[in-house]
C-alpha positions in Angstrom: 88.2 103.2 128.5 90.2 101.1 131.0 93.1 103.2 132.1 96.6 102.8 130.6 99.1 105.3 132.1 99.9 108.4 130.0 103.6 107.5 129.5 102.6 104.1 128.1 99.9 105.6 125.9 102.6 108.0 124.4 104.9 105.1 123.7 102.1 103.1 122.0 101.2 106.1 119.8 104.8 106.4 118.8 104.9 102.7 117.9 101.9 103.1 115.6 103.3 106.3 114.0 106.7 104.7 113.4 105.1 101.6 111.8 103.0 103.8 109.5 106.1 105.7 108.4 108.4 102.7 108.0 105.8 100.7 106.1 104.6 103.6 103.9 101.1 102.7 104.9 98.4 105.3 104.0 96.4 104.6 107.2 97.0 102.7 110.4 95.0 102.1 113.5 96.5 100.4 116.6 94.5 99.5 119.7 94.8 97.7 123.0 92.0 96.1 125.0 92.3 94.9 128.5 90.2 94.1 131.6 87.2 93.6 129.4 87.1 96.7 127.2 89.0 98.9 124.8 91.8 100.7 126.7 93.6 102.7 124.1 93.7 103.4 120.4 95.4 105.7 117.9 95.4 106.3 114.2 98.2 107.5 111.9 98.2 108.7 108.3 95.0 109.2 106.5 91.8 107.2 106.4 91.3 108.3 102.8 93.9 110.1 100.7 91.2 112.3 99.2 91.1 113.9 102.7 94.8 113.8 103.7 95.9 114.2 107.3 92.6 112.9 108.8 93.7 109.6 110.3 91.4 106.5 110.7 90.0 105.9 114.2 88.8 103.1 116.3 85.4 103.5 114.6 86.8 103.2 111.1 85.9 100.0 109.3 88.7 97.9 107.7 88.3 94.7 105.8 89.4 92.1 108.3 89.5 89.3 105.8 90.7 86.0 107.2 90.0 87.1 110.8 86.5 86.0 109.7 87.7 82.5 110.0 87.9 82.7 113.8 84.2 83.6 114.0 83.3 80.8 111.6 85.3 78.4 113.9 83.4 79.6 117.0 80.1 79.0 115.2 81.2 75.5 114.3 82.2 74.7 117.9 78.9 76.1 119.2 77.1 73.7 116.9 79.3 70.9 118.2 78.4 71.8 121.7 74.7 71.7 120.7 75.2 68.2 119.4 74.6 69.1 115.8 78.0 67.8 114.6 81.2 66.2 115.9 84.8 67.2 115.2 85.2 63.6 113.9 82.3 64.0 111.4 83.4 63.8 107.8 82.4 66.4 105.3 80.3 64.0 103.3 78.1 63.4 106.4 77.4 67.1 106.6 77.4 67.9 102.9 76.2 64.7 101.2 77.1 66.0 97.7 80.8 66.0 98.7 82.9 63.6 96.6 85.9 64.0 98.9 85.7 61.3 101.7 87.2 61.1 105.1 88.0 64.8 105.6 87.0 65.6 109.2 85.7 68.9 110.8 88.8 68.9 113.0 91.1 68.7 110.0 89.2 71.5 108.3 89.4 73.8 111.4 93.1 73.3 111.8 94.2 73.4 108.1 95.3 69.8 108.3 93.0 68.3 105.7 95.5 68.5 102.8 92.9 70.2 100.5 94.1 72.8 98.0 94.3 76.4 99.2 91.7 78.2 97.0 88.5 77.4 95.1 88.8 76.2 91.6 88.8 78.7 88.8 91.7 81.1 89.5 89.4 83.3 91.6 92.0 85.8 92.7 93.0 86.4 89.1 89.6 86.7 87.6 88.1 88.3 90.8 85.0 86.1 90.3 84.0 84.2 93.4 81.6 81.2 93.8 78.1 81.3 95.1 77.0 78.5 97.4 76.1 76.0 94.7 79.4 76.8 92.8 81.4 76.4 96.0 80.2 72.8 96.6 80.5 71.8 92.9 84.0 73.4 92.9 84.9 71.6 96.1 84.3 68.3 94.3 86.6 69.4 91.5 89.4 70.5 93.9 92.5 68.5 94.6 93.4 67.0 97.9 97.1 67.8 97.5 98.4 66.4 100.8 97.9 63.7 103.3 95.7 64.5 106.4 97.7 65.8 109.3 100.9 65.3 107.3 101.7 69.0 107.2 100.0 72.3 107.7 98.4 73.7 104.5 96.3 76.8 104.7 93.0 76.6 102.8 90.4 79.3 102.1 88.4 76.7 100.2 88.1 74.6 103.4 86.9 77.5 105.6 84.4 78.6 102.9 83.0 75.1 103.1 82.8 75.3 106.9 80.6 78.4 106.3 78.4 76.2 104.2 78.2 73.7 107.0 77.2 76.5 109.4 74.5 77.6 107.1 73.0 74.1 106.6 73.0 73.1 110.2 71.8 76.5 111.5 69.1 76.9 108.8 70.1 80.4 107.8 72.9 82.1 105.9 76.4 82.1 107.3 76.3 85.8 108.1 72.9 85.6 109.7 74.1 82.7 111.9 77.3 84.7 112.8 75.3 87.8 113.6 72.8 86.0 115.8 75.3 83.8 117.6 78.2 86.1 118.0 77.9 89.7 116.8 74.6 90.6 118.5 75.5 89.1 121.9 78.9 90.8 121.9 77.4 94.0 120.6 79.7 94.1 117.6 77.5 96.4 115.6 79.9 97.4 112.9 81.1 93.9 111.9 79.5 93.3 108.6 79.9 91.6 105.2 81.8 94.3 103.3 81.7 97.9 104.4 78.5 99.1 106.0 78.6 102.7 104.6 79.8 104.3 107.9 83.3 105.7 108.6 85.8 103.5 106.8 89.4 103.3 105.8 90.1 103.2 102.1 92.5 100.5 100.9 95.5 101.1 98.7 98.4 99.4 97.0 101.7 101.2 97.5 104.1 100.4 94.6 107.6 99.4 95.6 109.4 102.2 93.6 106.7 104.9 93.7 105.1 106.9 96.5 101.8 107.2 94.7 99.3 104.7 96.1 96.7 103.0 93.9 93.2 102.7 95.3 92.1 99.0 95.6 88.5 97.8 94.7 86.1 96.3 97.2 85.4 92.7 96.4 82.3 90.6 96.9 83.5 87.2 98.0 80.1 85.4 97.6 80.2 82.0 99.3 83.8 82.7 100.5 82.6 85.2 103.1 83.1 82.6 105.8 86.8 82.6 105.1 87.4 86.3 104.6 84.3 88.5 103.9 84.0 90.6 107.1 84.8 94.2 107.8 85.1 95.5 111.3 86.5 98.3 113.5 89.0 98.4 116.4 86.1 99.1 118.7 84.4 95.8 117.6 87.6 93.8 117.5 88.4 94.9 121.1 85.1 93.3 122.1 86.0 90.2 120.1 89.5 90.1 121.7 88.0 90.3 125.2 85.6 87.4 124.4 88.6 85.3 123.3 90.3 86.2 126.6 87.2 85.5 128.7 84.4 83.8 126.8 80.7 84.3 127.7 78.5 81.2 127.8 75.9 82.9 125.6 78.3 82.6 122.7 80.7 79.7 123.7 81.8 78.1 126.9 85.2 78.7 128.4 86.1 75.1 128.2 85.3 75.0 124.4 87.3 78.2 123.8 90.2 76.6 125.7 89.9 73.5 123.5 90.1 75.7 120.4 93.5 77.1 121.7 95.1 73.7 122.0 97.8 73.0 119.3 96.5 70.8 116.5 99.3 71.2 114.0 102.6 73.1 113.8 102.7 75.6 111.0 106.3 76.7 111.6 108.2 73.4 111.9 111.6 75.1 111.9 111.3 77.4 115.0 107.9 76.4 116.5 106.7 80.0 116.6 103.4 79.5 114.8 100.9 76.7 115.3 97.1 76.3 114.6 94.4 75.3 117.0 90.8 74.9 116.0 90.4 78.0 113.9 93.0 80.1 115.8 96.6 81.0 115.1 98.9 80.4 118.1 101.8 82.8 117.8 104.8 82.5 120.1 107.0 85.4 120.9 109.6 84.7 123.6 107.9 83.1 126.5 104.4 84.3 125.6 101.8 82.7 123.3 99.2 84.9 121.6 95.9 83.6 120.2 94.2 85.2 117.2 94.4 85.6 113.4 95.7 87.8 110.6 93.6 89.0 107.6 94.5 90.3 104.2 92.4 91.6 101.3 93.4 94.0 98.5 94.3 97.3 100.3 93.7 96.0 103.8 95.8 93.8 106.1 94.8 93.4 109.7 95.5 91.4 112.9 93.9 90.8 116.3 95.9 88.8 118.9 95.1 88.1 122.5 97.4 87.2 125.5 94.8 85.2 127.3 96.6 84.9 130.6 96.6 88.6 131.1 93.3 89.3 129.3 95.1 91.7 126.9 94.4 92.1 123.2 96.3 94.0 120.5 94.7 95.1 117.2 96.5 96.3 114.1 94.6 97.6 111.0 96.5 98.7 107.9 95.4 100.1 104.5 98.3 98.6 102.7 100.2 95.3 103.0 103.9 96.1 103.3 104.3 95.0 107.0 103.2 92.1 109.1 100.2 93.3 111.2 100.7 90.5 113.8 104.0 92.1 114.7 102.3 95.4 115.5 99.4 93.8 117.3 101.7 91.8 119.6 104.2 94.6 120.0 101.4 96.7 121.5 100.4 94.0 123.9 104.0 93.4 125.0 104.6 97.1 125.6 101.5 97.3 127.9 102.4 94.1 129.7 105.9 95.3 130.4 105.4 99.0 131.0 101.9 99.2 132.6 100.9 95.8 133.9 97.6 95.4 135.7 97.8 95.5 139.5 98.5 92.1 141.1 95.4 90.5 142.4 95.6 90.5 146.3 95.7 87.2 148.1 92.4 86.4 149.7 92.4 83.9 152.6 90.1 80.9 152.4 87.5 80.2 155.1 87.9 76.5 155.7 89.6 73.2 154.7 87.3 70.4 153.8 87.5 67.8 156.6 88.3 64.9 154.2 91.4 66.8 152.9 93.0 67.7 156.3 95.3 64.7 156.3 96.1 64.9 152.6 97.8 68.3 152.6 101.6 68.4 152.5 104.3 66.7 150.4 103.8 63.4 148.7 106.4 61.6 146.6 105.8 59.8 143.3 108.7 58.1 141.3 111.0 59.7 143.9 109.9 63.3 143.2 107.9 65.5 145.5 104.5 67.1 144.9 103.0 69.6 147.3 99.2 69.1 147.9 97.4 72.2 149.2 94.0 73.7 149.4 93.0 77.0 147.8 89.5 78.3 148.5 88.5 74.8 149.6 89.8 73.1 146.4 92.6 70.6 146.4 95.5 71.2 144.1 99.1 69.9 143.6 102.3 71.2 142.1 105.9 70.1 142.0 108.2 72.5 143.9 110.5 72.1 140.9 107.9 73.3 138.4 108.4 76.7 136.8 106.4 79.6 138.3 104.3 80.1 135.2 103.0 76.5 135.3 99.6 76.2 136.8 99.0 73.5 139.5 96.9 70.5 139.0 93.4 71.1 140.3 91.0 68.4 141.6 87.3 68.0 141.9 85.7 65.5 144.3 83.5 63.0 142.6 83.0 60.5 145.5 84.4 59.6 148.8 88.2 59.7 148.5 88.1 59.9 144.7 88.9 63.1 142.8 89.1 64.0 139.1 92.0 66.2 137.9 90.2 69.0 136.1 93.1 71.2 135.0 96.9 71.2 135.0 99.1 68.2 135.0 97.3 64.9 134.3 94.0 66.6 133.4 91.2 64.0 133.3 93.0 61.4 135.4 91.7 60.1 138.8 93.3 60.7 142.2 92.4 58.0 144.8 93.1 58.2 148.5 93.8 55.1 150.5 93.5 55.4 154.3 94.6 53.4 157.3 91.9 51.9 159.6 91.9 55.1 161.7 91.2 57.2 158.6 94.7 58.6 158.1 95.6 59.0 154.4 98.3 56.3 153.8 98.9 56.6 150.1 97.5 58.2 146.9 97.2 56.9 143.4 97.3 59.7 140.9 96.9 58.6 137.2 97.6 55.2 138.8 101.0 56.2 140.0 101.6 55.6 143.7 102.2 58.6 146.0 103.8 58.1 149.4 104.8 60.3 152.2 108.5 59.3 151.9 110.4 58.9 148.7 110.8 55.3 147.5 112.6 53.6 144.6 110.6 51.4 142.3 112.5 48.4 143.8 111.2 49.4 147.3 107.6 49.5 146.0 107.9 45.8 145.1 109.3 44.7 148.4 
């Protein structure tokens, strides 16, 4: 395990124990991953009340339920990167039997389609879940209850259908596709549909006015596995969290994972503390944004969230549903970030400044405001001296002589063009078409 100091480990263990006691949760596992691997974990309570006092561990399987959606979303994005679909494709293009028209893959991934929440048939009352054929026929009977992008509306039905799209485009079952594309490359060996028969935590319902838990059944979700059928362990979810923090190209490119973390729709329109990207929940606490997902099944409620900037993941696994698991997952991350942060990366000097940039460095003014252009490791970047410290600079990539593309930060995608005097001295810049000069000028002066 990556080191977390003993004092912080003790504090983390107390947080988990306190949450287990306060929530009257039979069994809890909390875990933190950082710097690429599981760094700490602790269990509290009992993995199974038939064997009281033996807590669950990082190797105990829990039903992770809707966390499954994040893996489905990664598979969809991988298929997109392979050219097998577009985010603007409509569902009827990918599933010709669909009678709902105009619903795009992007809307489906971000819960912005307006489709009803669950498959038809009161599945959570009867505990009878559709097979693949029934899922598609039921999709055609389901209501589109809202306008696209009008407001966030969570839908297990929609993500189940995304699983059907994965299966059709990949030519194998949803789980076989997930296993080959994600689980095997990341060595997530105990992430399975339902429990795998190894060490596991038993799920319970704890009544509000009784301290006698009721054991919950294990359900077979059928064609709804893509929205909530997986079980996993803290060990495996640590690997998943580290992938979300720092993707590997074998599974998904860094650029595509970053795309998935861009806000598509605001779920919490009152306080802007919860948004959805493409398959991921984006949860804001204070000045930090965490990327991940919750999951809930009878007897199990879980959460994995990642602070991507620091490469830190928090995992919370409960065997009852009386507390929000995301609060514990993010509390664990915050405790580590504040009490035992990773060492600051040392500054490493560069070796040279590209000759064509020598005259570009320094302060330029646009719309009367300064921007400092500098070089780091031979790469041009720019940042306003008034910008907050946490804001990353704009970074540029040379595409031809005196023409650069903004590849990250402010004005991403826009061109930067350098205009020189006859002797080769940079005279002005045009960044996203805006004029940059060495001295501040009013718009009126630009026209004179």
